[in-house]
KETOR-373064 format. One record per residue (C-alpha): x, y, z. Coordinates in steps of 0.02 Angstrom, whole numbers, plus 50000, padded with zeros to 5 digits. Layout:
% KETOR-373064
XYZ ...
END
This chain:
% KETOR-373064
499824999950011 501295012650032 502495010649894 500735010849803 500495027249891 502255035149845 501755029249640 500155037549671 500625057549739 502025055749609 500775052549487 499505066949534 500875078549545 501695077149344 499655070749275 499345092349248 500995097349226 501615085649084 502605076049150 503405061149053 502905045149154 504105040849287 504125020049297 503545018149461 501915026049414 500335009849432 500074999149280 498095000149304 497095014449365 496445012149524 495845021449679 496895033749772 496515023349942 495635004049967 494485013050097 494055030250148 492645035350272 491185046650245 489535053950315 487715052650298 486915067550204 488735075150197 489195075949994 491325070049964 492225067549809 493305052649777 494725051249666 495375034849563 497185039549424 497825033049277 499015024949218 499335037449068 498275051249036 496775050148938 496505051448758 494835059548781 493665062648891 492985046948996 491735041749120 491985024749215 490515012649268 490255009449451 489384995749530 488625002349709 488274988749833 486984991949922 486145002749790 485265012749914 487095017350009 487235033149919 486855044749776 487795050249645 488035067149610 489395068449482 489985050549397 491705043349396 492525053449247 494285060849179 494525073349088 495495072348916 497515076048953 497305069349134 497865056949249 496535060549373 494675055449380 493715062949517 491755055049564 490715065549695 489355053949791 488165057049952 487865042650052 486065042650122 486395025850197 487455023250381 488615007050345 489615002150229 489625002050056 490504994849906 491075003949752 491684995449603 492325000749436 491854987449287 493294979749225 494674984049344 494524970349466 495474973849661 496354990349626 494374996949566 493604992349718 493325006049863 492625001550031 491545017350103 491215016850312 489745026550293 489415034750502 487985046950528 487675064250534 488425074450632 487145086550615 485625089350493 484745103650539 485685122650576 484915127550767 484275146450731 484905162850808 484485177450858 484765194050768 483965208150879 483375212351004 485325205251076 485375200751254 484855212451417 484075224351313 482285233751358 480835228651265 479435239751277 477915245151136 477665235150978 479405228750921 479765215050773 480865202050852 482105196750712 483245178750678 484185166650550 484685149450536 485375141350366 485045124950294 483345118350256 481735125950264 480635128250424 479125124450427 478655133450568 479445144250679 478885151150838 479285164350966 479285156951161 479315167651337 479815150651446 478585138951364 477325151951307 476945149951095 476985172251090 477115177150915 477105162450763 478135164550578 477075161650444 478205171150293 479865164250253 481285171850115 482935161950101 484035175350046 485835171450021 485295154550092 484905162150264 483065159450294 482545174350384 481165171650527 480465187350599 479205188150744 478005203050797 477815206450979 476755217051076 477575220151229 476165228551288 475255213251304 476545204151415 476725207351589 478475213651647 480255211651710 481515202651659 481025188351518 481905174751424 481295168551232 481765155751123 481485154450953 481185135750915 480975128450720 480005113650654 480285102750524 479295092950399 479745073850480 479245082750653 481265086350715 481335105050822 482915113950835 482805128650979 483925142050992 484915148451145 483695157951277 484025179551242 483675186251408 482995206451394 482015214551500 480195219651480 479765238151514 477875246851513 478635266151517 477335279151591 476485292851437 478035303651429 479335294551489 480015292251327 480735304951187 480205304451018 481095311950885 480665315350719 482305307850603 481695324650475 481525336450594 483185333250659 483765333550504 483615354350509 484195355250677 486015359150701 487715347250656 488105337650791 489775343150892 491445339550767 490345334750595 491105343150461 490015335750318 488835350650280 487705339450202 485745336450270 484995320750237 483855319450094 481965318850137 480905306250083 478835307150082 478105290350117 476125288750149 476715273850297 478135283450399 477395293250531 476855309650492 477175303650313 479065310250299 480815299350326 482775303750282 483505294050181 485295290250230 486375282350054 488125285150145 488565281850357 488795303750367 487895314750420 486685306650560 485175313250645 485875318550838 485055324950990 485765334351133 485625323651311 486265332051476 485435348251453 484195357151416 483325351251272 481825352351134 480255348251244 479885328251150 478195321751160 477225306751080 476255319750970 476905320850780 476645339550795 477315343650928 478745334650899 480225344550878 479695359950951 480915367451057 480115369051226 481045372951379 481165355751497 482875357551635 483665340151585 484265331551735 486135332451684 486805319051809 487345302451700 486305290951639 485745274851547 484815274551411 483695263951269 483545265851112 482285258550981 482255265750810 480655266550675 481785259750498 481995250750343 483575245950252 483945238550058 484875221250067 486725222649983 488305213850021 487325200550104 486975209750202 485445220950287 485895238850362 486685242550529 486255255050634 487485262350784 487565273850937 488305286550927 489045296051065 489795314151043 490425310750857 491915296250902 491055288350754 492575272550769 491985265650920 489775263650944 489025260651075 487625245151037 486995242450871 485555233150758 485605223250590 483995228450527 482995212350421 481735220750319 481545234550171 479975237550275 479265248950401 479615241250594 480075246850745 481665240150818 482655241450988 484195245850941 485505233951033 485675237051227 485365249851363 487195261251329 487925272951480 488165292151464 489205301851583 488515317451656 488485332151582 488175339351386 488125325251255 487505321851071 486885305051032 486555297950859 486005284950772 487425281050611 487205271450490 488715259550487 488825247250350 488705257450187 489145248350037 489125250849857 489995244649681 489205254549532 488265243549469 488225228749570 487845232949729 487115248049846 486425246550017 485575260650114 484465265250269 482805276950275 482375282250479 480685288350521 480915290150708 482095288550875 481595285451045 482555288451192 482115276351364 482865283651501 483205270651641 483325272851821 484865260451838 486585262951899 488005259251810 488545239151885 486875235051823 487865228951708 489075217551799 489925202351766 490585190251898 491945177651838 492985165051923 494915164351924 495805152251796 495995136651908 495795115751878 494055112651951 493295098551931 494665087152012 494955082052193 495525093152299 496555090252427 495855101652570 495435117152582 495985127652464 495715146552362 494635154452259 494815170652167 494105179152063 493505195752004 492105206851947 492085214551775 490885235251769 490795249151640 492305258251661 491135275351615 491455280951798 492335271751989 491105267752094 491165257052236 491215239752199 489835226352250 489485214552354 489955197052310 489405180752392 490485162852396 489055152452373 489505130652408 488095118952400 486555134652399 487395138752555 488175157052570 489975155152642 490735172352650 490455189852551 491535204252507 491245222352433 492765220152301 493015219852116 494375205652153 494005189752246 494815180152383 493965167152473 494235152452565 493535134752553 493545124652713 493225106852760 491585109352873 490545117152716 491295102352602 490335085052572 490745068252526 490645066052354 490385079952235 490275099152285 489565113552166 490385130952187 489835148952110 490235166952140 488785179952139 488485198252129 487235205152206 486595223252092 485945236552158 484005236752116 484415217752222 484405207452041 485885195652062 487205188351916 488185172851974 489555167851856 489315147551781 489665132551942 490965121251934 491145106652035 492485097752129 492885081652226 492965079052418 493775063252477 494705066252611 494365059152810 493905072552930 493125090452963 493995108452976 493365126253009 494345137052887 493705150452819 494215168452774 493335184752821 493875201352697 493025218252767 493815229852623 493795247852622 492395247952527 491305240652618 489815249252717 490215242952880 491615254752894 491865271852967 493035285452948 493755299453029 493515310252870 492535303252734 493945309452628 495215295452663 494005285752550 494375283952386 494965275152221 496515272852212 497655263152047 498445249152056 497525244252205 496825225052218 495395230452295 494985245852208 494455257652361 495535259952498 495495270352638 497065282652597 497975293652747 499005308952730 498965314252927 498785302753062 497035295353062 496005280853060 494495269153053 493405259253130 492385244053071 491185237153152 490995218053174 489305209753152 488875204453360 488625183353317 490275185153238 491095173653365 492735160753358 494555162853355 495375170953194 496965176253137 497025195253087 497895200752922 497685220752885 498055221352664 498845239052664 500545246652592 501165265152647 502455277152572 504085276452671 505175288852717 506235291152854 505435274652882 504195263452867 502085270152879 501625263753029 499835257653075 499105251153245 497835239453263 496615237353399 495105228053453 493945238253547 494855246253678 496225235153655 497975239053538 498455220253461 500025227753368 500685241853268 501165234353108 502635243952983 501835245052814 502765233552667 502865247952509 502045235352416 499945226752451 500205213752579 499675205152698 500185211252862 499985196152991 499505206853171 498995190053287 497475181153343 496405185653396 494505177953522 492965184553464 491435186753598 489515188153580 489005206253578 489745221553517 491495222953456 492665234653324 494325236253262 495095249953244 496545254653113 497445269953133 498795280053033 500065286253183 501685291753136 501585304652985 502845315052900 502945326152771 504255338452741 503815349252573 505025345852454 506035332752523 504655317252572 502815311252632 502645297452739 500875290752692 499775275152715 498635265452585 497155252652695 496255240852600 495535229852711 495395218552855 495655198352832 495115186652965 495515168652925 494355157153031 495615146453166 495025126053211 495505126553411 494855106253426 496425095153416 497145088553251 498295073053294 498295066753103 499195072952982 498945071752784 498175057352693 499455048752578 499235036252408 500585035552313 500315032952133 501645031652011 502785020452040 502405005752079 503414993352217 504634986752125 504604994951971 505995000251897 506455019351884 507665032551768 509125042351838 507705055151805 506025050451821 504455055851922 503095052452097 501345054952084 500585053452230 498585060252288 498695069852462 497455075752564 496905083752748 495525089552800 496385109252876 497445109352691 498985099852618 500685111352645 502005104752561 502455084352499 504305080852465 505105065352406 506185054452505 507335038552438 508265029952584 507295040852690 508375056252640 507365071252558 507945073052393 508635085952348 507475102252274 505865092352252 504895098752352 503165103952302 502245119852406 500385114452370 499305129152496 498195137552389 498205120352249 496525115252208 497005095652136 497465081552256 498595075152120 500185079852137 501785075052018 503765078452094 504815077051953 506705070452022 508375067152006 509625063852124 511445061452079 512175056752240 510875039652195 511865023452108 510675012552015 510244998052088 508634993652234 508245012152351 506765012652459 505405025352387 504185034752509 503155052152517 503265064052658 501705076852665 501505091952815 499855099052846 499465118252865 500085120253048 501435107453018 500935088953048 501775078652963 501365060152882 502915046552761 502035035552680 502685016052697 504195015852598 504595002952469 505794996152321 505915001452175 507394998852064 508465014751980 509255008851806 510415019151709 509405018451565 508505036951592 507765039651393 506835019051398 505785024851565 503925028851555 504445046851593 505755048351484 504335044151329 503085052951459 504115071051427 504795064151261 503035068351223 502565083251298 503935090951223 503195090151044 501215087651087 501235101851216 502535113851294 503445105051384 503365091051550 501955100851624 501785090451783 499795088851801 500155082851632 501585070051674 500425065351809 499025059951683 500425052251572 500985042551672 499565033651748 498985030751580 499805032251395 500355045851282 498955039851158 497665039851285 498245058251343 498205062751165 496385057251138 495665065351311 496665082651236 495925081551065 494135077851113 493805091551261 493245108551171 494105126851201 494565134351393 493075146151414 493845150651567 495555156251479 494825164651351 493645175851430 495085179651563 495955185051427 494645194951342 494535203351545 496475206951558 496655215851363 494795221751351 495005232851218 494325224151055 494445232450924 496485234450975 497505225850861 499065223751000 497655220551126 496855203851011 498695198150987 499005197051173 497415190551203 497995175151106 499705174851190 498655175451359 497495161551313 499105149751255 499765153551417 498645151151519 497425138751435 497155120651538 497385110151378 499265114251273 498945098651189 497655105351088 498085123651101 499735121951010 498955111150855 497875128650878 499335138050818 499815125850710 498075127350611 498045145650634 499575150350581 499345134750428 497725144050379 498605163050426 497885179650391 498515197550436 497565208250597 498105225150490 497315221750364 495825211750410 495535221050581 495605216550755 493605213250787 493615200650633 495575193650650 494885187850865 493035182950776 494025168750671 495225165150807 493785158850922 492985148550748 494795140050764 494675138550948 492915128150898 493585116350774 495615116650812 495565096450849 494185092450705 494635082950526 495525094250409 493945095650323 492865106850416 494605116150452 494845120950267 492955126550256 493135133950434 494525146150334 493395144250163 491965153350268 492985166450377 492805181750324 494585188550388 494915175450250 494135183550121 494325203950162 496565198250214 496735189850033 495595200049915 494255189249852 492895202349926 493435212849762 493245196149654 491765196449543 491055191349390 492035198549244 493705205549342 494085191049471 495495194449635 496505177649602 497345181049766 496345167649861 496035156549748 498135152249698 498335151049883 497255141749935 497975128449812 499575130049864 499845134050039 498355128350112 497865109750001 498825106549856 500615113549895 501835122749779 502045108049682 500325097449707 500185096749508 499265114349500 499465128249344 499035146049337 497655140649221 497025129849363 497125146949478 496225158149360 494535145449334 494555143549530 494635160949544 492885162049437 492325147649526 492505157049708 491725173549624 490105178849764 491055171649910 491265188049999 491215196850157 489925209950218 489605220550397 488045213150530 487815220350667 489445229850664 490725213650625 491125203850484 490315188250436 490505175850311 489125178750131 489135171249970 488395185849845 487485176049675 487175191349595 489325193949564 489625175949565 490585171149370 488975157649311 490135149349172 490785131449143 492615129549236 493835114149251 495185114649406 496535100049423 495375091549294 493785091849378 492365100149258 491465112549353 489755113349250 488995131349203 487205137649306 486065138249184 485325154149114 483905150149168 484235145849352 483405160049472 483125165149665 483875151149802 484035135449656 485175147649580 485975153849738 486195133449783 487085128549646 488365141949633 488635141149774 488945123649789 489985123249650 491145131549763 490875118949894 491275103249786 492935113949730 493475112149930 492935095849907 493905090749762 495725100049852 495245090150029 495045074949891 496585076849810 498195064949850 499375080949830 498415086150024 498775072050099 500425071650080 500625089250097 499845091650256 500715076250300 502505081050259 501855099650368 501165087150542 502535076050502 503865092150531 503025101250644 503095085550781 504485075450730 506235082750630 506105094950487 506395086150353 504995077150388 505695053550384 504865051550207 504235033550260 502995042450389 502605054450295 502145042050181 501045032350347 500335046950396 499785054850217 498945032850203 497915039650367 497145057850298 496345048250132 495835030750243 495035045850355 494535056650248 495615069150322 495445062250543 496825076350599 496825064250789 497275050950655 498615057650596 499385063150746 499105046650821 500055038050695 501495053450715 501465045150890 501545027650864 503045029950739 504645024450764 505345037550682 504425048550811 504905037650955 506835038150916 507025056850865 508295066750974 507635072051130 508025092451112 508665089150920 507195103550876 507185120550862 505935132250968 505185147550869 505235163550995 503255160551028 503525141851111 505005145651180 503975161451284 502615147951311 503705134951374 504715148751504 502895155651582 501945138651594 503395129251663 503825143651790 502045149551810 502475163851780 501105175051755 501575190451601 501095191151464 501485206651427 503345204551440 502965186851329 502045200351211 503515212551204 504835197851164 503735193351002 503645210550983 505315212450952 505565197650854 504055202450725 503375183150794 501675189250877 500025181150832 498915186450690 500535197750632 501305188650496 500875200450319 501155185350204 500175171250194 501345158550207 501225158150400 502995159550506 504195148550454 504095133650544 506135132050522 507005133550667 508615142750571 507275157450557 507335161650722 508975160450765 510005175450721 511185185450840 510105197550878 508265186550897 509545175551011 510015190551133 507965196351163 507925177851216 509115181151344 508265197051390 506825188951427 507165175551521 508435190451652 506655197151644 505605183251720 507045174751836 506875185251972 504705178751991 505045162651928 506455159052066 504945161452182 503535152252099 505095134952088 505865133552240 505305131352399 505765120952565 507365118752636 508315120552466 507815140352462 508425143252664 510485149552673 510995133852780 510795127952601 512025137352509 513325129952651 513165111952550 514485110952412 513195100952330 511885114552327 512445120252174 512165105952070 510635100252120 510085116152100 510285117451906 509905096151927 508185100251970 507795113751851 508405104851716 507355093751769 505815103451787 506205111451616 506775100251487 506215083351588 508145075751596 509865082651641 511285094151550 512335090151455 513955088851525 514725106151431 513255115251467 513185107051651 515015112151675 514605131251595 512995134351710 514055124651869 515545139451815 514475152651819 513535149251971 515185148052059 515375164152038 513835171152072 513605182052242 512355183152326 510895177352475 510025160452407 508525170452292 509795178852188 510765163252164 509345154352131 508515166852002 510585166351935 510315147751885 508635150551806 509325164251711 510625153551650 509725138351604 508575150251505 509815155351405 511055136851359 510555126751213 509355116651301 508105127051322 507885134251135 507685116151068 506235100851135 
END
């Protein structure tokens, strides 16, 4: 089979180019593969190769068994002058089907394994209104659905049908769903709507629920403005276009008149926040200026409009709310849905700060191509509804990225954050920590820190959630997460944080409470002179607590001092650190009744022109203390290695550890001695399973006693029972070495959590689990919060960096970034928002088969914009996308296509475009721009679309031509070999070993491009198993990700700085070939210098993240073996192996010459290792 496959790929490459047939070409016609997969209802192309060029067009007779297994869409045919025959089929029945070409015998037999359809019907989507909008009056609710026409569509409020859609119309393959909703007939309040579609066979599909608020405004509450009156009003501030909107007449418009907008500017605007024209619901009074005093205060508004639009270029007009002529940043927007007049809600509520402002409604997606398309907007009326909401009403609460879903070791920390509109700084909201339906604690802060004690857990599954209370009393919550507790006993543990923003606090001067930039809790008591603040604790709060003050001070001639008292008793006077941190103030005993904590700044000093000593106080922190005697240490269950097993000189221990009061640390003992450096700090961890990589040069091959020691939060220790293991001096053959090799090539290095999973299963099982998981939504959301500006190219590229750094699934992440580089687009050309949305689409399909990946790219508006297919029309083609989809995405540069194929495919793909809808780009097929003529591409004849075809039929036939060519490219043997070569070069070696490329090519053809199967073929190959560890260079992005993930260093800004300096930022490649895979492209002197500087910046943080326990004490420096132990441990942690003799000698020499305390020396060791060759290879 392999030899036949080599010959087939060579044949196909030569076929179109007209090169003489090689002796290796097969002597008979044959399918490119003996068996392959398909899916019910999904058409696909099958390929057969001939031993020589066909003298004329020829159609082959093919017998299908069973006959009803599939429908033949195009018979097996080869064109004159070609050696490749194509057949297009659509499987109809699940099961196996056999296709036999008459007269060919065994080589003409193909086994087709048909699986069930992944999905038959599309899911309806809401278009308007948007989630969290406020609705009143009669409004149009719009939706859309692709694919088959539903027989019925209904709008549901809960389970009640409130409207039905009987008028279906498909435009460019999308069915429009329109529902007339009368809000006055429904109860006011929060509402959840759903669109439900029913099909002729009884199948139903439902949209995601849409949460909105229904209101019944009092008469006069809504301000109404006729746009024809606003057209005569003074222009908005900053608008230089002196033109006026065109005013037209239409009896269906209110008052018979409206404004026509053929361009974005000018747009109608209304002045808010100061005296404005008195607006009533009476048409005659609208626009008359009667003095009406505006409140001038900050305000939420919801807008509605009566409008219509003309469909063109794949989209309806979109209108957006513009404030103070900031035309580049619409506050909210909505697309129209019809060419008839309808009243629609414009986006969701938006915030207007206090003062005078101009608010307008602007045409956002004007489109015009002379003689081809023209999209226009007509406006009749604008309505303003002021909302009695606080700014925080649209806040959201989130959990920080933590490894939930696992078994916890005991007490653990929970961190979260609240996001709010950033127009004004207001007091943080109160957020509750809810465990299994009960509130454990609450605090007023945007950066949340809680402790979950085992006294609140139940044995087995537990459910945790953060709930934020809004000013209106409404609550918002994050998605609940789960964890398991399987330990014994329970201990009281809780953290009560009373922040400065808490209303229980009182300050001697209200001015000291203020927002301080950089303060984790936002609001602080900032003392610039001696002063105090008091906290009245709840009368029923009793028990023992460890008290801390969360604060920082600005020192001058000494540190700022804070005195803390409980009632009349002084507890302590503390020196405030220069950075924000908790300052322990001792243990306190609280009894029932009134009690008061006081913090006072007591040593103010201000010398004008010289210095000023100040204090910023953030919170009192009370951690509950369980005084019950606890004589039991942690429970330990050693999972790997098993007794009697053989281990390498570099290996790992996997252990499950738990304790009711929480586990503090874990260490490895060999022959009763602690292995240097192998010490894991457990405080704050949320996973009871620990992986401890180790090496110890003192140990000789032979039998040794292995055990683990763990201590709880109060220092009580447990040592597991020791057992014998055999140490062998062949580290590359051990399970640990194989796991490290897998993670170095498929992930970003030997991360302990992943090492544990592999050591307890296998690399193949790990790969299956990793690819089966979906996107890490928490990591994505965290990246969006950290880099919130969705219109900034710098923020978007750094979002990708942050997502890759914090993602819980590095194996899938690496594959995602590989495909994004394969289908690269340039953010500076397509725009930040389009680029991010393309990234999210690839997040969903990163581990899918190649067909889904190719279609994701081909249906991406970013790709259409980047390669100029939006500018490719019938009679005026642009060849960029057609050329690159063959050269870079599928066939490869030597894949056998010609310039004529590029021109023909360009014509087939005319009409594949991008259109702006709801302020964002979407893919659209525009049949009016499509070239309907017959074309021939790589030996496949694409028939013309009949002239008499029109409407939906013409659209479907025209669109299917491009989809057919995607199937042809996917089935082509050159695509299989091109992708196999790229994957093998990426994961194994460059240049790619030919034998492995052959195997992976065959896997592609047999599985219809199953990427997971291709990766498993690579993983199970001899070439991968024998690849030299550390024998493949890393590009700067991989280098930075490995260092930050393995070193637990959370600083995406520094990673972005490095990648910017070496021109490797994600999404910033201007050319369509993507960033080079060859290591030589990234190892010039400038790039290497930037890497070294990056390591030096990282070393200071990594040293504290990784090194704990005895090895970090000053006493450890006296040990003559300390330098070697530190280097070995860091090498094992970062590389999974010891350094080479040459690198080890160099590192020892530099470290021996180093000076400073233990922390400085460890930082130096990190910096040394980051600059050695091992750090830049994998």
